[in-house]
BALOBA-1460 file (C-alpha; in Angstrom, 3 decimals):
// residues 315
<rec num="1" residu="m" x="-15.510" y="-32.284" z="-10.586"/>
<rec num="2" residu="k" x="-12.929" y="-29.890" z="-10.853"/>
<rec num="3" residu="t" x="-13.056" y="-25.863" z="-11.059"/>
<rec num="4" residu="k" x="-10.574" y="-24.475" z="-13.476"/>
<rec num="5" residu="a" x="-8.001" y="-21.832" z="-12.232"/>
<rec num="6" residu="l" x="-6.376" y="-19.369" z="-14.291"/>
<rec num="7" residu="f" x="-3.172" y="-18.360" z="-12.473"/>
<rec num="8" residu="t" x="-0.831" y="-15.362" z="-14.023"/>
<rec num="9" residu="f" x="1.020" y="-16.011" z="-10.603"/>
<rec num="10" residu="h" x="3.494" y="-18.728" z="-10.347"/>
<rec num="11" residu="f" x="4.199" y="-20.968" z="-7.499"/>
<rec num="12" residu="s" x="6.591" y="-23.775" z="-6.969"/>
<rec num="13" residu="e" x="5.490" y="-27.446" z="-8.649"/>
<rec num="14" residu="d" x="4.811" y="-28.556" z="-5.081"/>
<rec num="15" residu="e" x="2.330" y="-25.661" z="-4.048"/>
<rec num="16" residu="i" x="0.646" y="-25.748" z="-7.514"/>
<rec num="17" residu="k" x="0.443" y="-29.643" z="-6.566"/>
<rec num="18" residu="n" x="-0.905" y="-28.818" z="-3.327"/>
<rec num="19" residu="l" x="-3.678" y="-26.273" z="-4.765"/>
<rec num="20" residu="e" x="-4.841" y="-28.566" z="-7.295"/>
<rec num="21" residu="e" x="-5.884" y="-31.271" z="-4.853"/>
<rec num="22" residu="l" x="-7.780" y="-29.020" z="-3.512"/>
<rec num="23" residu="g" x="-10.367" y="-29.752" z="-5.943"/>
<rec num="24" residu="f" x="-8.748" y="-27.344" z="-8.808"/>
<rec num="25" residu="e" x="-7.297" y="-27.812" z="-12.350"/>
<rec num="26" residu="i" x="-5.031" y="-24.825" z="-12.528"/>
<rec num="27" residu="i" x="-4.210" y="-23.218" z="-15.936"/>
<rec num="28" residu="l" x="-0.540" y="-21.185" z="-15.511"/>
<rec num="29" residu="r" x="-0.375" y="-17.794" z="-18.106"/>
<rec num="30" residu="r" x="1.928" y="-14.957" z="-18.169"/>
<rec num="31" residu="e" x="0.048" y="-12.216" z="-17.182"/>
<rec num="32" residu="k" x="1.856" y="-9.963" z="-19.961"/>
<rec num="33" residu="d" x="1.089" y="-12.372" z="-22.694"/>
<rec num="34" residu="l" x="-2.398" y="-13.197" z="-21.697"/>
<rec num="35" residu="k" x="-4.909" y="-13.571" z="-24.157"/>
<rec num="36" residu="y" x="-8.577" y="-15.702" z="-24.135"/>
<rec num="37" residu="t" x="-8.318" y="-19.170" z="-25.588"/>
<rec num="38" residu="k" x="-10.836" y="-21.728" z="-25.761"/>
<rec num="39" residu="e" x="-9.182" y="-23.449" z="-22.527"/>
<rec num="40" residu="l" x="-10.086" y="-20.247" z="-20.537"/>
<rec num="41" residu="e" x="-14.111" y="-20.127" z="-21.561"/>
<rec num="42" residu="d" x="-14.906" y="-21.886" z="-18.378"/>
<rec num="43" residu="v" x="-12.504" y="-20.471" z="-15.849"/>
<rec num="44" residu="e" x="-14.639" y="-20.088" z="-12.719"/>
<rec num="45" residu="f" x="-11.698" y="-18.466" z="-10.458"/>
<rec num="46" residu="m" x="-8.431" y="-15.999" z="-11.485"/>
<rec num="47" residu="f" x="-5.827" y="-15.222" z="-9.778"/>
<rec num="48" residu="t" x="-3.425" y="-12.149" z="-10.877"/>
<rec num="49" residu="y" x="-2.717" y="-8.842" z="-10.454"/>
<rec num="50" residu="n" x="-3.261" y="-6.385" z="-13.687"/>
<rec num="51" residu="p" x="-3.926" y="-8.015" z="-17.177"/>
<rec num="52" residu="f" x="-7.174" y="-5.897" z="-17.422"/>
<rec num="53" residu="k" x="-6.112" y="-3.385" z="-19.450"/>
<rec num="54" residu="h" x="-5.319" y="-6.212" z="-22.548"/>
<rec num="55" residu="f" x="-7.034" y="-8.653" z="-21.445"/>
<rec num="56" residu="d" x="-11.096" y="-8.793" z="-21.333"/>
<rec num="57" residu="i" x="-12.441" y="-10.892" z="-18.586"/>
<rec num="58" residu="a" x="-16.347" y="-10.595" z="-19.727"/>
<rec num="59" residu="k" x="-14.839" y="-13.483" z="-21.814"/>
<rec num="60" residu="l" x="-14.984" y="-15.689" z="-18.922"/>
<rec num="61" residu="k" x="-18.256" y="-16.263" z="-18.922"/>
<rec num="62" residu="k" x="-18.058" y="-18.607" z="-15.766"/>
<rec num="63" residu="l" x="-15.901" y="-16.225" z="-13.931"/>
<rec num="64" residu="k" x="-17.150" y="-16.170" z="-10.214"/>
<rec num="65" residu="w" x="-14.130" y="-15.054" z="-8.050"/>
<rec num="66" residu="i" x="-11.113" y="-12.637" z="-8.728"/>
<rec num="67" residu="q" x="-8.287" y="-12.901" z="-6.054"/>
<rec num="68" residu="l" x="-5.600" y="-10.114" z="-6.295"/>
<rec num="69" residu="e" x="-1.584" y="-10.284" z="-6.015"/>
<rec num="70" residu="s" x="-2.043" y="-6.694" z="-4.574"/>
<rec num="71" residu="d" x="-3.354" y="-4.801" z="-1.781"/>
<rec num="72" residu="g" x="-4.841" y="-1.963" z="-3.928"/>
<rec num="73" residu="f" x="-7.532" y="-3.171" z="-6.483"/>
<rec num="74" residu="e" x="-8.003" y="0.044" z="-8.507"/>
<rec num="75" residu="q" x="-6.766" y="-2.116" z="-11.320"/>
<rec num="76" residu="i" x="-10.473" y="-3.995" z="-11.544"/>
<rec num="77" residu="p" x="-12.957" y="-3.078" z="-13.748"/>
<rec num="78" residu="k" x="-15.527" y="-2.452" z="-10.857"/>
<rec num="79" residu="e" x="-18.893" y="-1.725" z="-12.914"/>
<rec num="80" residu="y" x="-17.830" y="-5.156" z="-15.127"/>
<rec num="81" residu="t" x="-17.500" y="-6.965" z="-11.495"/>
<rec num="82" residu="k" x="-20.060" y="-5.205" z="-9.303"/>
<rec num="83" residu="n" x="-23.086" y="-6.050" z="-11.995"/>
<rec num="84" residu="n" x="-21.677" y="-9.473" z="-12.853"/>
<rec num="85" residu="g" x="-21.556" y="-10.620" z="-8.937"/>
<rec num="86" residu="i" x="-18.217" y="-11.457" z="-9.149"/>
<rec num="87" residu="i" x="-16.224" y="-11.298" z="-5.781"/>
<rec num="88" residu="v" x="-12.806" y="-9.585" z="-5.550"/>
<rec num="89" residu="t" x="-10.379" y="-10.319" z="-2.843"/>
<rec num="90" residu="n" x="-7.033" y="-8.830" z="-1.933"/>
<rec num="91" residu="n" x="-3.415" y="-9.459" z="-0.735"/>
<rec num="92" residu="k" x="-4.381" y="-6.811" z="2.231"/>
<rec num="93" residu="n" x="-2.597" y="-8.587" z="5.002"/>
<rec num="94" residu="g" x="0.344" y="-9.325" z="3.017"/>
<rec num="95" residu="y" x="2.758" y="-6.734" z="2.637"/>
<rec num="96" residu="s" x="1.861" y="-4.910" z="6.109"/>
<rec num="97" residu="v" x="4.788" y="-5.993" z="7.550"/>
<rec num="98" residu="p" x="7.143" y="-5.144" z="5.076"/>
<rec num="99" residu="i" x="5.433" y="-1.510" z="4.486"/>
<rec num="100" residu="s" x="5.641" y="-0.850" z="8.126"/>
<rec num="101" residu="e" x="9.183" y="-1.362" z="8.315"/>
<rec num="102" residu="w" x="9.482" y="0.822" z="5.925"/>
<rec num="103" residu="i" x="7.765" y="3.671" z="7.357"/>
<rec num="104" residu="v" x="9.813" y="3.091" z="10.364"/>
<rec num="105" residu="w" x="12.873" y="3.427" z="8.311"/>
<rec num="106" residu="s" x="11.969" y="5.929" z="6.654"/>
<rec num="107" residu="i" x="11.062" y="8.286" z="9.927"/>
<rec num="108" residu="l" x="14.284" y="7.108" z="11.273"/>
<rec num="109" residu="s" x="16.078" y="7.791" z="7.884"/>
<rec num="110" residu="t" x="15.190" y="11.704" z="8.044"/>
<rec num="111" residu="y" x="15.248" y="12.054" z="11.437"/>
<rec num="112" residu="k" x="18.825" y="11.012" z="11.283"/>
<rec num="113" residu="e" x="19.928" y="12.727" z="7.939"/>
<rec num="114" residu="a" x="20.757" y="9.538" z="6.237"/>
<rec num="115" residu="n" x="20.250" y="10.994" z="2.893"/>
<rec num="116" residu="i" x="23.403" y="13.290" z="3.611"/>
<rec num="117" residu="f" x="25.346" y="10.808" z="5.586"/>
<rec num="118" residu="f" x="25.013" y="8.690" z="2.318"/>
<rec num="119" residu="q" x="26.264" y="11.379" z="0.095"/>
<rec num="120" residu="n" x="29.095" y="12.080" z="2.363"/>
<rec num="121" residu="k" x="30.147" y="8.544" z="1.747"/>
<rec num="122" residu="q" x="30.414" y="8.916" z="-1.791"/>
<rec num="123" residu="d" x="31.846" y="12.360" z="-2.007"/>
<rec num="124" residu="k" x="34.596" y="10.338" z="1.531"/>
<rec num="125" residu="k" x="33.604" y="13.257" z="3.309"/>
<rec num="126" residu="w" x="34.258" y="12.866" z="6.814"/>
<rec num="127" residu="k" x="31.844" y="15.673" z="8.949"/>
<rec num="128" residu="l" x="30.366" y="15.572" z="11.901"/>
<rec num="129" residu="r" x="26.284" y="16.823" z="12.039"/>
<rec num="130" residu="t" x="24.785" y="18.008" z="15.047"/>
<rec num="131" residu="s" x="21.113" y="18.598" z="13.621"/>
<rec num="132" residu="l" x="20.130" y="15.015" z="13.874"/>
<rec num="133" residu="r" x="16.813" y="14.449" z="16.346"/>
<rec num="134" residu="e" x="15.285" y="11.253" z="18.034"/>
<rec num="135" residu="i" x="11.934" y="10.133" z="17.483"/>
<rec num="136" residu="f" x="11.263" y="9.359" z="21.517"/>
<rec num="137" residu="g" x="8.284" y="11.789" z="22.440"/>
<rec num="138" residu="e" x="7.080" y="12.581" z="19.115"/>
<rec num="139" residu="t" x="3.747" y="12.248" z="17.773"/>
<rec num="140" residu="v" x="3.114" y="10.875" z="14.925"/>
<rec num="141" residu="g" x="-0.165" y="10.756" z="12.540"/>
<rec num="142" residu="i" x="-1.515" y="8.258" z="10.557"/>
<rec num="143" residu="l" x="-4.046" y="8.702" z="7.895"/>
<rec num="144" residu="g" x="-5.743" y="5.261" z="8.507"/>
<rec num="145" residu="t" x="-5.650" y="2.809" z="10.745"/>
<rec num="146" residu="g" x="-5.893" y="-0.593" z="8.700"/>
<rec num="147" residu="h" x="-3.479" y="-3.255" z="8.823"/>
<rec num="148" residu="i" x="-0.446" y="-1.784" z="8.004"/>
<rec num="149" residu="a" x="-1.123" y="1.221" z="10.082"/>
<rec num="150" residu="i" x="-1.521" y="-0.918" z="13.215"/>
<rec num="151" residu="e" x="1.529" y="-2.865" z="12.094"/>
<rec num="152" residu="t" x="3.477" y="0.429" z="12.018"/>
<rec num="153" residu="a" x="1.521" y="1.817" z="15.194"/>
<rec num="154" residu="k" x="3.207" y="-1.794" z="16.993"/>
<rec num="155" residu="r" x="6.462" y="-0.982" z="15.723"/>
<rec num="156" residu="l" x="6.710" y="2.636" z="16.655"/>
<rec num="157" residu="q" x="5.432" y="2.018" z="20.475"/>
<rec num="158" residu="a" x="8.491" y="0.810" z="20.760"/>
<rec num="159" residu="f" x="10.408" y="3.847" z="20.341"/>
<rec num="160" residu="g" x="8.127" y="5.581" z="22.792"/>
<rec num="161" residu="v" x="6.178" y="7.560" z="20.170"/>
<rec num="162" residu="n" x="2.769" y="9.035" z="20.365"/>
<rec num="163" residu="v" x="1.099" y="7.442" z="17.472"/>
<rec num="164" residu="l" x="-2.435" y="8.889" z="16.540"/>
<rec num="165" residu="g" x="-4.382" y="7.547" z="13.732"/>
<rec num="166" residu="l" x="-7.410" y="8.944" z="11.360"/>
<rec num="167" residu="n" x="-10.365" y="6.864" z="10.580"/>
<rec num="168" residu="t" x="-14.015" y="6.766" z="9.202"/>
<rec num="169" residu="t" x="-15.618" y="7.469" z="13.135"/>
<rec num="170" residu="g" x="-12.757" y="7.944" z="15.252"/>
<rec num="171" residu="r" x="-13.049" y="4.002" z="16.910"/>
<rec num="172" residu="k" x="-10.411" y="3.078" z="18.759"/>
<rec num="173" residu="v" x="-7.768" y="0.522" z="17.367"/>
<rec num="174" residu="e" x="-4.722" y="-1.420" z="19.030"/>
<rec num="175" residu="y" x="-1.599" y="0.296" z="19.541"/>
<rec num="176" residu="f" x="-3.158" y="3.948" z="18.608"/>
<rec num="177" residu="n" x="-2.799" y="6.467" z="21.734"/>
<rec num="178" residu="e" x="-5.611" y="8.277" z="20.444"/>
<rec num="179" residu="c" x="-7.886" y="8.160" z="17.158"/>
<rec num="180" residu="y" x="-9.906" y="10.883" z="15.512"/>
<rec num="181" residu="a" x="-13.047" y="10.783" z="13.124"/>
<rec num="182" residu="k" x="-12.332" y="11.883" z="9.568"/>
<rec num="183" residu="d" x="-14.064" y="14.847" z="10.472"/>
<rec num="184" residu="r" x="-11.433" y="15.653" z="13.026"/>
<rec num="185" residu="v" x="-8.600" y="15.365" z="10.441"/>
<rec num="186" residu="e" x="-7.608" y="19.228" z="11.056"/>
<rec num="187" residu="e" x="-7.237" y="18.778" z="14.772"/>
<rec num="188" residu="m" x="-5.097" y="15.708" z="14.587"/>
<rec num="189" residu="i" x="-2.728" y="17.202" z="12.019"/>
<rec num="190" residu="k" x="-1.593" y="20.191" z="14.213"/>
<rec num="191" residu="e" x="-0.356" y="17.972" z="16.316"/>
<rec num="192" residu="c" x="1.701" y="15.626" z="14.597"/>
<rec num="193" residu="d" x="5.548" y="16.280" z="14.105"/>
<rec num="194" residu="v" x="5.246" y="13.543" z="11.322"/>
<rec num="195" residu="v" x="2.038" y="12.342" z="9.007"/>
<rec num="196" residu="v" x="2.229" y="9.468" z="7.528"/>
<rec num="197" residu="s" x="-0.448" y="8.625" z="4.746"/>
<rec num="198" residu="l" x="-1.668" y="5.247" z="4.364"/>
<rec num="199" residu="l" x="-5.097" y="6.082" z="2.716"/>
<rec num="200" residu="p" x="-6.845" y="4.072" z="-0.262"/>
<rec num="201" residu="i" x="-7.231" y="5.945" z="-3.138"/>
<rec num="202" residu="t" x="-11.012" y="6.919" z="-3.970"/>
<rec num="203" residu="d" x="-13.174" y="9.877" z="-5.345"/>
<rec num="204" residu="e" x="-13.103" y="11.099" z="-1.832"/>
<rec num="205" residu="t" x="-9.088" y="10.643" z="-0.948"/>
<rec num="206" residu="h" x="-7.699" y="11.893" z="-4.624"/>
<rec num="207" residu="h" x="-5.902" y="14.820" z="-3.741"/>
<rec num="208" residu="f" x="-6.988" y="14.612" z="-0.053"/>
<rec num="209" residu="i" x="-3.798" y="16.122" z="1.127"/>
<rec num="210" residu="n" x="-3.639" y="19.434" z="-0.432"/>
<rec num="211" residu="e" x="-2.595" y="22.919" z="0.237"/>
<rec num="212" residu="r" x="-5.298" y="23.437" z="2.830"/>
<rec num="213" residu="i" x="-3.983" y="20.183" z="4.723"/>
<rec num="214" residu="f" x="-0.185" y="21.261" z="4.332"/>
<rec num="215" residu="l" x="-0.985" y="24.766" z="5.648"/>
<rec num="216" residu="l" x="-2.331" y="22.819" z="8.495"/>
<rec num="217" residu="m" x="1.090" y="20.973" z="9.732"/>
<rec num="218" residu="k" x="3.159" y="22.236" z="11.682"/>
<rec num="219" residu="n" x="6.408" y="23.567" z="10.530"/>
<rec num="220" residu="g" x="9.289" y="21.163" z="9.826"/>
<rec num="221" residu="v" x="7.020" y="18.201" z="9.968"/>
<rec num="222" residu="v" x="7.968" y="14.995" z="8.456"/>
<rec num="223" residu="f" x="6.109" y="13.250" z="5.233"/>
<rec num="224" residu="v" x="5.793" y="9.999" z="4.861"/>
<rec num="225" residu="n" x="3.540" y="8.242" z="1.526"/>
<rec num="226" residu="a" x="3.085" y="4.408" z="1.256"/>
<rec num="227" residu="s" x="-0.256" y="4.290" z="0.139"/>
<rec num="228" residu="r" x="-1.045" y="6.249" z="-3.064"/>
<rec num="229" residu="g" x="0.795" y="8.945" z="-5.332"/>
<rec num="230" residu="k" x="-2.501" y="10.500" z="-5.976"/>
<rec num="231" residu="v" x="-3.406" y="11.360" z="-2.565"/>
<rec num="232" residu="v" x="-1.149" y="14.026" z="-2.477"/>
<rec num="233" residu="e" x="-1.387" y="17.263" z="-4.235"/>
<rec num="234" residu="e" x="1.998" y="16.738" z="-5.139"/>
<rec num="235" residu="e" x="2.686" y="20.200" z="-6.558"/>
<rec num="236" residu="k" x="1.896" y="21.726" z="-2.950"/>
<rec num="237" residu="l" x="4.603" y="19.244" z="-1.435"/>
<rec num="238" residu="i" x="7.154" y="20.590" z="-3.468"/>
<rec num="239" residu="k" x="6.451" y="23.895" z="-2.884"/>
<rec num="240" residu="f" x="6.090" y="23.289" z="0.911"/>
<rec num="241" residu="l" x="9.505" y="21.208" z="0.871"/>
<rec num="242" residu="k" x="11.349" y="24.190" z="-0.945"/>
<rec num="243" residu="n" x="9.895" y="26.766" z="1.278"/>
<rec num="244" residu="g" x="10.943" y="24.415" z="4.506"/>
<rec num="245" residu="k" x="7.261" y="24.055" z="5.886"/>
<rec num="246" residu="i" x="7.681" y="20.051" z="5.049"/>
<rec num="247" residu="r" x="11.365" y="19.476" z="6.716"/>
<rec num="248" residu="a" x="11.907" y="16.210" z="5.091"/>
<rec num="249" residu="a" x="9.550" y="13.748" z="3.238"/>
<rec num="250" residu="a" x="9.688" y="9.984" z="2.166"/>
<rec num="251" residu="l" x="8.084" y="8.501" z="-0.742"/>
<rec num="252" residu="d" x="7.819" y="5.423" z="-1.702"/>
<rec num="253" residu="v" x="4.723" y="6.405" z="-4.485"/>
<rec num="254" residu="v" x="4.134" y="9.537" z="-6.569"/>
<rec num="255" residu="e" x="1.391" y="11.116" z="-8.217"/>
<rec num="256" residu="e" x="3.091" y="9.753" z="-11.607"/>
<rec num="257" residu="e" x="4.726" y="6.361" z="-11.602"/>
<rec num="258" residu="p" x="7.366" y="6.289" z="-12.745"/>
<rec num="259" residu="l" x="8.294" y="9.645" z="-11.151"/>
<rec num="260" residu="s" x="9.448" y="12.134" z="-13.963"/>
<rec num="261" residu="k" x="13.268" y="12.414" z="-14.610"/>
<rec num="262" residu="d" x="12.168" y="16.403" z="-14.472"/>
<rec num="263" residu="s" x="10.918" y="16.183" z="-11.333"/>
<rec num="264" residu="p" x="12.478" y="18.526" z="-8.697"/>
<rec num="265" residu="l" x="11.693" y="15.745" z="-6.098"/>
<rec num="266" residu="w" x="15.019" y="13.683" z="-7.366"/>
<rec num="267" residu="q" x="17.612" y="16.580" z="-6.681"/>
<rec num="268" residu="m" x="16.115" y="17.181" z="-2.827"/>
<rec num="269" residu="n" x="18.508" y="15.860" z="0.073"/>
<rec num="270" residu="n" x="15.672" y="16.219" z="2.405"/>
<rec num="271" residu="v" x="13.633" y="13.847" z="0.106"/>
<rec num="272" residu="i" x="13.813" y="9.990" z="0.047"/>
<rec num="273" residu="i" x="12.611" y="8.321" z="-3.310"/>
<rec num="274" residu="t" x="11.782" y="4.880" z="-3.266"/>
<rec num="275" residu="p" x="9.789" y="2.853" z="-6.731"/>
<rec num="276" residu="h" x="7.071" y="1.604" z="-5.290"/>
<rec num="277" residu="n" x="9.076" y="-0.777" z="-3.529"/>
<rec num="278" residu="s" x="7.906" y="-0.576" z="0.448"/>
<rec num="279" residu="w" x="6.140" y="-4.252" z="-0.426"/>
<rec num="280" residu="i" x="9.141" y="-6.505" z="-1.243"/>
<rec num="281" residu="s" x="10.451" y="-8.622" z="1.225"/>
<rec num="282" residu="q" x="11.940" y="-12.358" z="1.349"/>
<rec num="283" residu="n" x="8.415" y="-13.733" z="2.900"/>
<rec num="284" residu="m" x="5.869" y="-11.790" z="0.757"/>
<rec num="285" residu="a" x="5.438" y="-15.429" z="-1.541"/>
<rec num="286" residu="k" x="5.074" y="-17.462" z="1.816"/>
<rec num="287" residu="r" x="2.058" y="-14.958" z="3.178"/>
<rec num="288" residu="k" x="0.912" y="-14.897" z="-0.735"/>
<rec num="289" residu="y" x="0.792" y="-18.389" z="-0.880"/>
<rec num="290" residu="k" x="-0.900" y="-19.137" z="2.798"/>
<rec num="291" residu="l" x="-3.987" y="-16.532" z="1.760"/>
<rec num="292" residu="v" x="-4.323" y="-18.331" z="-1.522"/>
<rec num="293" residu="y" x="-4.542" y="-21.600" z="-0.325"/>
<rec num="294" residu="e" x="-7.156" y="-20.581" z="2.713"/>
<rec num="295" residu="n" x="-9.067" y="-18.809" z="0.174"/>
<rec num="296" residu="m" x="-9.152" y="-21.764" z="-2.441"/>
<rec num="297" residu="r" x="-10.185" y="-24.248" z="0.609"/>
<rec num="298" residu="r" x="-12.521" y="-22.182" z="1.553"/>
<rec num="299" residu="y" x="-13.973" y="-21.522" z="-1.894"/>
<rec num="300" residu="k" x="-14.613" y="-25.217" z="-2.275"/>
<rec num="301" residu="a" x="-16.050" y="-25.631" z="1.638"/>
<rec num="302" residu="g" x="-18.694" y="-23.043" z="0.484"/>
<rec num="303" residu="e" x="-17.006" y="-20.369" z="3.258"/>
<rec num="304" residu="q" x="-16.485" y="-17.127" z="3.397"/>
<rec num="305" residu="l" x="-13.599" y="-15.681" z="1.997"/>
<rec num="306" residu="k" x="-10.821" y="-13.750" z="3.294"/>
<rec num="307" residu="n" x="-10.275" y="-10.173" z="2.420"/>
<rec num="308" residu="i" x="-13.219" y="-9.352" z="0.258"/>
<rec num="309" residu="v" x="-13.090" y="-6.130" z="-0.870"/>
<rec num="310" residu="d" x="-16.136" y="-3.384" z="-1.262"/>
<rec num="311" residu="l" x="-15.817" y="-2.133" z="-4.571"/>
<rec num="312" residu="q" x="-17.977" y="0.656" z="-3.511"/>
<rec num="313" residu="k" x="-16.565" y="1.762" z="-0.384"/>
<rec num="314" residu="g" x="-12.909" y="1.603" z="-2.473"/>
<rec num="315" residu="y" x="-11.659" y="-0.299" z="0.685"/>
């Protein structure tokens, strides 16, 4: 008997056929229009991003597993899924390469003052700048040592950068020159010319990067956030960008998205802003399909799924 699966992400016809051949009956729906119908009554597996604000998964009485299109999973109704033993898997490896490339690009762009050159081009202004810097020999501290951080550290090593990492225990991680336990964050932060946030958002990490942490940073530090906006106390970030404590920032995420048109961040020529866009690439759909196919194969075979998330820990 085929297992009924609900998809709110559409693969190609051939890809859907290959997934069906694993022993699934796949129902395709548009996420924004998703409503409960009798056809969904016995859905056992759901592949989606975030329909949870308007779609009550409690109506899917046989739901056992949710595969998310995203790396983050704060959109999940955590208490319900925990209480009902529903497995949640994410796409944590699917975006590691493009996000790590964005981080390297953003660091280079701040060191080479790309914003100013782009504006000069718009103004047809040919003006030499003597304040450009190189990242060779600099120390980059990455808060978090997961898959995105590892891909970032790997790429930074090619530039001759000293890469530090922060994780729970200070365990050694490949491509990092040194890793610090989270209770040594102050010690690590003081060493960094660039600080990159790749922290997940949890109760513990909300506003983890606050005034105290900013004050510990070197004068003239570069700050990069490619994780979640709520990890950073944005009001303090703006304060230290204005007074020069932070020389430049690159933000793919902000505290409230989309960023308000009134935010002073828009006007700062030392700030790069992208609209939560760092995960996009021409290869992401291929990686997504490969993960979904493998997990659906494992599910039918009774094997452990890849990328099971710990709803309690938040990662």
